[in-house]
C-alpha positions in Angstrom: 32.3 37.9 3.5 31.3 36.1 6.5 28.2 36.7 8.5 29.1 37.9 11.6 27.0 38.7 14.7 27.3 42.4 14.1 27.3 41.8 10.3 25.8 44.9 7.9 25.3 43.1 4.7 21.7 43.9 3.3 21.6 39.7 3.0 21.9 36.9 5.0 23.3 33.5 3.8 20.0 32.0 3.2 19.3 34.8 0.7 22.9 34.5 -1.1 22.5 30.8 -1.7 19.0 31.2 -3.0 20.0 33.3 -5.6 22.5 30.9 -6.6 20.0 27.8 -6.9 17.6 29.5 -8.6 19.8 30.3 -11.4 21.3 27.4 -11.7 18.0 25.5 -11.4 17.4 27.7 -14.6 20.2 27.0 -16.3 19.8 23.0 -15.9 16.1 22.9 -16.0 14.7 26.0 -17.2 10.9 26.2 -16.1 10.9 23.3 -13.7 10.6 23.1 -9.8 13.8 24.2 -8.1 15.1 20.7 -6.0 16.5 20.6 -3.6 17.5 17.5 -1.4 18.2 15.7 2.5 19.4 12.5 3.0 18.2 10.6 6.4 19.1 7.4 8.0 16.2 6.2 10.2 18.9 3.6 11.7 18.4 4.8 15.4 17.0 8.1 16.8 17.6 11.2 14.4 19.1 13.4 16.2 19.9 17.2 16.2 22.6 17.0 14.2 20.8 15.2 11.2 18.4 18.6 11.5 21.5 20.3 9.9 21.2 18.5 7.3 17.7 19.3 6.7 17.1 22.8 8.6 20.1 24.2 5.6 17.9 23.1 2.6 14.9 24.0 3.9 15.8 27.0 4.5 17.1 28.0 1.1 13.8 26.3 -0.3 11.6 28.7 1.8 13.1 31.6 0.5 12.7 30.6 -3.3 9.1 29.4 -2.3 9.0 33.2 -0.8 10.2 34.4 -4.2 7.1 33.0 -6.1 9.0 29.9 -7.2 8.2 26.6 -7.6 10.4 24.1 -5.6 10.4 20.5 -3.5 12.2 19.6 -0.9 13.3 16.5 -1.5 14.1 13.9 2.0 15.2 10.3 1.3 14.2 8.6 3.9 17.6 5.8 3.8 14.9 3.2 5.0 17.0 0.7 2.5 20.3 0.7 4.1 21.8 -1.9 6.0 21.0 -2.2 9.9 24.5 -1.8 10.9 24.4 -2.4 14.2 22.3 -1.6 17.7 22.5 1.8 19.0 22.9 2.6 22.8 19.8 4.2 24.2 16.9 2.8 22.7 14.4 1.6 24.7 13.8 -2.0 24.9 16.8 -3.1 22.5 18.6 -6.3 23.8 21.2 -8.7 22.9 18.3 -10.5 20.1 18.2 -7.8 18.2 21.9 -8.2 16.7 20.7 -11.2 14.7 19.1 -8.6 12.2 22.3 -6.8 11.3 22.8 -6.8 7.1 19.2 -6.5 6.7 17.3 -3.4 4.9 16.0 -1.2 8.2 12.5 -1.9 7.2 13.1 -5.5 7.5 14.1 -5.2 10.9 11.2 -5.3 13.9 10.5 -1.9 15.4 12.0 -1.4 19.6 9.9 -3.7 21.8 6.4 -1.7 22.8 6.5 0.6 19.2 3.2 1.4 17.6 5.1 1.4 14.3 5.7 -2.0 11.6 9.4 -1.5 11.5 12.7 -0.4 12.9 12.7 2.6 10.3 9.3 3.7 10.5 9.9 4.1 14.3 12.2 6.3 14.5 11.2 8.0 11.1 8.0 9.0 12.9 9.4 10.8 15.3 11.5 13.0 13.5 8.2 13.5 10.7 6.3 15.0 13.9 9.5 17.4 14.6 9.9 18.7 11.4 6.0 19.4 11.2 6.3 21.4 14.3 8.6 23.4 12.8 7.0 24.1 9.8 9.2 22.2 7.2 7.7 21.1 4.2 8.9 18.2 2.5 8.4 15.4 -0.1 9.3 12.3 1.8 10.8 9.6 -0.6 11.3 6.0 1.0 14.6 4.2 -0.5 12.9 1.0 0.0 9.9 1.9 -1.9 11.9 3.1 -4.5 14.3 0.0 -5.0 11.5 -2.9 -3.8 9.1 -0.9 -6.7 11.7 -1.1 -9.2 11.8 2.4 -9.6 16.3 2.3 -10.1 16.0 -0.6 -12.6 17.4 1.4 -15.3 19.5 3.4 -13.4 20.9 -0.2 -11.9 21.0 -1.7 -15.4 22.5 1.5 -16.5 25.8 1.1 -13.6 26.3 -2.5 -14.0 26.7 -1.9 -17.7 29.2 1.3 -16.7 31.0 -0.9 -13.4 34.2 -0.5 -15.3 33.7 3.2 -15.6 32.8 3.1 -12.2 35.3 0.9 -10.8 38.2 3.0 -12.5 36.9 6.6 -10.4 36.4 4.9 -7.6 40.2 3.5 -8.2 41.7 6.9 -8.5 41.1 7.3 -4.9 41.5 3.8 -3.5 45.3 4.5 -3.7 45.5 7.7 -2.0 43.8 6.7 1.0 45.8 6.6 4.2 44.5 4.0 6.5 45.8 5.4 9.3 44.4 8.5 9.4 40.6 8.6 10.2 38.1 10.9 8.4 36.7 13.8 11.0 33.3 13.4 10.5 31.2 15.9 10.6 28.1 14.4 9.0 26.0 13.0 11.3 22.8 12.2 8.9 24.0 8.3 8.4 26.4 6.4 8.9 27.4 4.7 4.6 30.5 5.8 4.7 31.7 4.8 8.2 30.4 1.1 7.3 32.8 0.8 4.7 35.4 1.9 7.1 34.1 -0.5 9.6 33.5 -3.6 6.6 30.4 -5.7 6.9 31.9 -9.6 6.6 31.9 -9.3 3.2 32.8 -6.6 0.4 32.8 -3.2 1.6 29.8 -1.2 1.4 30.9 1.6 0.2 32.5 0.9 -3.1 30.7 -2.6 -4.3 32.2 -5.8 -4.6 35.4 -6.2 -6.1 36.5 -10.4 -6.8 38.0 -12.8 -9.4 34.0 -11.9 -11.2 35.0 -8.2 -11.2 34.3 -5.0 -9.5 30.1 -4.5 -9.0 28.2 -1.2 -7.8 25.2 -3.4 -6.7 24.6 -5.8 -3.7 21.5 -8.3 -3.6 19.8 -9.1 0.0 19.9 -12.5 0.5 16.9 -14.3 -1.0 17.1 -16.3 2.4 18.5 -14.7 5.6 17.8 -11.2 4.0 21.2 -9.9 4.6 23.8 -8.0 2.6 26.3 -10.0 3.1 26.4 -11.3 -0.5 28.9 -11.5 -2.9 28.4 -11.4 -6.6 29.6 -14.5 -8.8 29.0 -14.0 -11.9 27.0 -11.3 -14.6 26.0 -11.5 -18.0 25.1 -7.8 -19.8 23.1 -9.1 -22.3 20.8 -11.5 -20.1 21.0 -9.3 -17.3 21.3 -13.0 -15.2 23.3 -12.1 -12.0 24.8 -14.7 -9.9 25.6 -14.1 -6.0 26.5 -16.2 -2.6 25.7 -15.6 1.1 28.5 -15.7 3.4 26.3 -15.3 6.6 23.9 -18.3 5.5 25.4 -20.0 2.9 22.2 -19.9 0.2 23.0 -19.0 -3.2 21.1 -18.1 -6.7 21.1 -16.6 -10.0 18.0 -14.1 -10.6 17.3 -11.7 -13.4 18.8 -8.3 -12.6 15.9 -6.7 -15.1 13.2 -8.3 -13.2 14.7 -8.3 -9.3 14.1 -5.6 -7.2 15.3 -7.1 -3.6 19.1 -5.3 -3.7 20.7 -1.6 -4.3 23.7 0.1 -5.3 26.3 0.6 -3.1 26.0 4.4 -1.6 28.9 6.1 -3.4 27.0 5.1 -6.2 23.1 5.3 -5.4 24.1 8.7 -3.8 25.3 10.2 -7.6 22.6 8.0 -9.1 19.3 9.6 -6.6 20.9 13.6 -8.1 20.8 12.4 -11.5 17.1 10.8 -10.8 15.6 13.5 -8.9 17.1 16.4 -10.9 18.5 17.8 -7.2 20.3 21.3 -7.6 21.6 21.5 -3.8 22.2 19.3 -1.1 24.1 19.8 1.8 26.9 17.7 2.4 29.1 17.1 5.8 32.9 17.7 5.6 33.9 14.0 6.1 31.5 13.5 2.6 33.3 17.0 1.1 37.3 15.6 1.8 38.9 13.8 -1.3 37.8 10.5 -2.2 34.8 11.0 0.3 31.2 10.2 -1.4 30.3 13.8 -2.3 33.6 14.4 -4.6 33.8 10.2 -6.0 30.0 11.5 -6.6 30.7 14.4 -8.6 32.8 12.6 -11.3 30.4 9.9 -10.9 26.8 11.5 -11.2 28.2 11.9 -15.5 27.7 8.3 -15.8 23.7 8.5 -15.4 23.3 12.2 -17.0 23.2 14.3 -14.1 25.1 17.3 -12.3 26.7 17.1 -9.2 24.4 19.7 -7.0 25.7 22.8 -5.4 25.7 23.0 -1.8 27.6 23.9 1.2 29.8 21.9 3.5 28.3 22.0 7.0 29.8 22.1 10.0 28.9 19.8 13.6 26.1 20.5 15.7 26.6 20.2 19.5 25.1 20.3 22.8 25.9 22.5 25.6 28.5 20.1 28.0 28.5 17.5 25.5 30.8 16.5 22.7 29.9 15.7 19.1 26.8 14.0 18.4 26.9 10.5 16.7 23.8 8.6 16.5 24.9 5.6 16.6 26.0 6.1 20.3 22.9 6.6 21.1 21.9 9.1 24.1 22.1 12.2 22.4 19.0 14.7 21.8 16.7 14.7 19.2 14.7 17.4 17.6 11.8 16.1 19.8 13.9 16.3 22.8 14.9 20.2 21.8 10.8 21.1 21.1 10.3 19.8 24.4 11.9 22.6 26.0 11.8 25.3 23.6 9.3 26.9 21.0 10.0 25.9 17.3 11.0 29.5 16.3 14.2 29.7 19.0 15.4 26.1 17.7 14.9 27.3 13.9 16.7 30.8 14.6 19.7 28.7 15.8 20.2 27.0 12.6 19.2 30.1 10.8 21.6 32.7 12.1 24.5 30.9 11.6 26.4 29.8 8.3 26.5 26.2 7.1 30.2 26.2 7.8 30.0 27.8 11.5 29.5 25.1 14.3 27.1 25.8 17.2 25.5 24.5 20.1 21.8 24.2 21.3 21.3 24.4 24.8 19.8 22.0 27.5 21.5 23.2 30.3 21.2 26.8 31.9 22.5 28.3 28.7 18.8 28.0 27.6 17.7 30.9 30.1 20.5 33.3 28.4 19.4 31.9 24.2 15.9 32.9 24.7 17.1 36.3 26.7 19.0 37.1 23.3 15.9 35.9 21.4 13.6 38.0 23.2 16.2 41.2 22.7 16.2 40.5 19.1 12.3 39.7 19.1 11.9 43.6 20.7 15.1 45.2 18.3 12.7 43.8 15.4 9.6 45.3 16.6 11.3 48.3 17.3 12.6 48.5 13.8 16.7 48.9 15.1 17.7 45.4 14.2 20.5 45.1 12.0 19.4 43.5 8.5 21.0 40.0 8.8 19.9 39.8 11.8 15.9 40.7 11.0 16.7 38.0 8.2 17.0 35.2 10.6 14.6 36.3 13.3 11.9 36.1 9.8 13.2 32.9 9.0 12.6 31.5 12.8 9.0 33.3 13.6 7.8 32.1 9.8 7.6 30.1 6.4 6.8 30.6 2.7 3.1 29.1 4.6 2.7 31.7 7.3 3.6 32.6 10.5 4.1 29.8 12.9 2.0 29.6 16.0 3.5 31.4 18.9 3.0 32.4 22.9 0.5 35.8 23.0 2.4 36.5 25.9 6.3 35.8 25.6 7.3 36.3 29.0 10.5 35.8 29.8 11.9 32.3 29.9 13.8 32.1 32.8 11.1 33.9 35.0 8.2 31.3 34.1 11.3 28.3 34.7 11.8 29.8 37.7 8.1 30.3 38.9 7.6 26.7 37.7 10.4 25.5 39.8 8.9 27.4 42.9 5.6 26.1 42.4 6.0 22.7 41.2 3.3 23.0 38.2 0.7 24.2 40.6 -1.3 26.2 38.4 -2.8 28.1 41.2 0.2 29.5 42.2 1.0 29.9 38.9 -1.3 32.0 38.0 -0.9 33.6 41.0 2.9 34.9 40.4 2.6 35.7 37.3 -0.1 37.8 37.3 1.7 40.0 40.4 4.8 40.4 37.8 2.7 43.7 36.0 0.0 44.9 38.2 -0.8 47.0 35.3 -1.4 44.6 33.4 -2.2 41.1 35.1 -2.4 37.8 33.4 -5.6 36.7 33.5 -5.0 33.1 31.7 -1.6 30.8 31.6 -3.0 29.9 28.4 -1.8 33.6 27.2 2.1 32.2 28.4 1.4 28.9 26.5 3.6 27.1 24.9 6.5 28.9 26.6 5.5 28.4 29.8 4.9 24.2 29.3 8.8 24.5 27.6 9.7 26.0 31.0 8.3 23.6 33.0 9.1 20.4 30.9 13.3 22.2 30.9 12.8 22.6 35.2 11.4 18.8 35.4 13.7 17.0 32.7 17.3 18.8 32.9 17.7 20.5 36.3 18.9 18.2 38.5 16.8 17.5 41.7 19.7 19.5 44.5 19.5 22.0 41.8 15.7 22.3 42.5 14.4 25.6 44.5 12.4 24.5 48.0 11.8 27.7 49.8 12.0 26.9 53.7 8.8 26.1 55.9 10.1 28.0 58.7 12.4 31.0 59.4 15.9 30.6 60.2 15.8 31.2 63.8 19.5 31.2 64.1 20.9 32.6 60.9 18.0 35.8 62.3 19.6 36.0 65.6 23.3 35.9 64.6 22.5 38.7 62.2 24.7 42.4 63.1 23.2 45.8 62.9 23.8 46.1 58.9 22.4 43.0 58.1 19.2 43.3 59.8 19.3 47.1 58.4 19.1 45.6 54.9 16.5 43.1 55.8 14.7 46.1 57.3 14.8 48.6 54.5 13.8 45.5 52.4 10.4 44.9 54.2 9.6 48.2 54.3 9.4 48.5 50.8 8.1 45.3 49.7 4.2 46.5 49.5 5.1 49.8 47.4 7.5 47.4 45.5 5.3 44.2 44.8 5.9 43.7 40.6 9.3 42.2 38.9 10.5 45.9 37.9 9.5 47.4 41.2 11.2 44.3 43.2 14.4 44.4 41.0 15.0 48.1 41.8 14.2 47.7 45.7 17.0 44.2 46.0 19.5 46.5 44.0 18.8 49.1 45.7 18.9 48.3 49.7 23.2 48.1 49.5 23.1 51.6 47.6 20.7 53.2 50.2 22.9 51.8 53.1 26.0 53.1 51.4 24.7 56.5 51.6 23.7 56.5 47.7 20.6 57.0 46.3 18.4 53.8 44.9 18.7 55.0 41.6 22.1 55.2 41.2 23.8 53.8 38.1 26.7 51.8 38.8 28.9 54.1 37.3 28.1 56.6 40.1 29.0 53.7 42.4 32.2 52.3 44.0 33.2 49.1 43.3 32.6 48.0 46.8 28.7 48.2 46.6 28.5 45.3 44.4 30.5 43.5 46.9 27.7 44.3 48.7 24.7 43.7 46.5 26.3 40.0 46.7 26.3 39.5 50.2 22.9 40.8 51.0 21.7 38.6 48.2 23.3 35.6 49.5 21.6 36.4 52.5 17.8 36.5 51.4 18.6 33.4 49.3 19.8 31.7 52.9 16.4 32.9 54.1 14.6 31.8 51.9 15.4 28.9 50.2 18.8 27.8 52.0 21.0 27.9 49.7 23.6 30.6 48.3 21.7 30.5 45.2 18.4 30.5 43.5 16.2 31.9 41.0 16.7 35.6 40.5 15.1 37.2 43.3 12.4 39.4 42.2 11.2 35.8 41.1 11.6 34.1 44.2 10.4 37.2 45.9 7.1 36.8 44.1 6.8 33.4 44.0 7.0 33.1 47.8 4.3 35.5 48.1 4.4 39.2 50.8 3.5 37.3 54.2 5.8 34.5 53.4 8.2 36.9 52.9 8.0 38.9 55.6 7.2 35.7 58.2 10.7 34.1 56.6 12.4 37.4 57.1 11.6 37.5 61.0 9.1 40.4 60.3 
């Protein structure tokens, strides 16, 4: 049964996958640690779509750890993949980087100004830091290290020996492929299949070389130019002598493959080989890797050649950004986990991935929607605390705030994000003013230090400074709008008088909320405590007009931060002056 927002299920999707994975692991490798896996290609900025490739197995692995089982979450860094093209949105990149296309990512220099030794390490580092902040425990495996150390030598020789069997499996799908139909890519993790589709100037990366010398599932990197624009021209199974030529520079050589470590298996063979090598039981895949003829489906047949089994795991949907289309790391300029963690606490980001089943798409907000998400999160937090949350919601909350290793650091006093953002907007980050305003939100329990509202305050301030356009920022008037004040009719003047008369007695967030909503009610002859059900519809219209008047008098616009927060931020004396007292 699908999990929905109001599910009454006692278990969530993570628990159900954990049940399956534990059972399957005991069947395949009894007594050994459970192995789950992710794959990431550091070919450019590793974005929030890539994060689903990690968070899905992480959440399952963490549940298994909570149950007392040993588990390894492998993140395979596909840093021995070819440098396919120069991504957009990378600082310091210019046309000269195109000369490195075809080389392994670890053989490409890092972007200008980077402190890292190569391209792959530069983009890997930001993801590693973000995962640490999110409490994601993993074992990282560099495919460059694996291939160049000879770790896969037996698997490579085995693949070459059984190349006819591999080719026969691949051939079943080659004839079925419709070249006019582009697959809907929902796995933004790596672009190996896109490389295959686009080609590299030599044989397709996806399936391997197939020419007059036959099919070969292995591609050497050129010994002279380091590129993979090579064609295997001969191979001897007995001696393992392999000959190749490079179409990029013309270099040719013959090597002993049982001693040669400068090349890799093609993607559709490489992935299932690793499943068998590592004993992977669970790994998710995107829809582009799950359709007929794609890597996951073909790999399910090829993995048997290596004596392994295909992992179990869900097909996952894409992750979007509010106001943006589906992400693709090759296009650049899309938000990364590091970008998200600048404006939201790790608990919120974890929750967004935990609360949706892998096959459900969702969006991560970098616009005003982030305030609503935080409101929703805080309501859930309160429901969990008082025991009124539904079981599936409690499970998602638990996976957001803690891992098997313990609870993630959190803001000691989590004030509403929208309030903190409004204060940061109005004060432009001035700490003394920020503390003054926040301490007045609840006079019965005044804030004594900004440390109590960090890091949430810092995240909200970063959001205001980086994602709110300048023309939407709040600038409080220096002087009263004398012309507007003079033009007000008796009704409008009366509303201002009611507000000013009640300021002193209502100077708190709750008090001012009651006051500003109550003024139009009182003017219409109702109690300030009257509920919406007790009021005629025109009261809402009167409230909107009153709010617009206050915004014009305080900030010169029709709208702005929530009025109670704005009034506290401006301060009583200045409010009185701007409202004409």
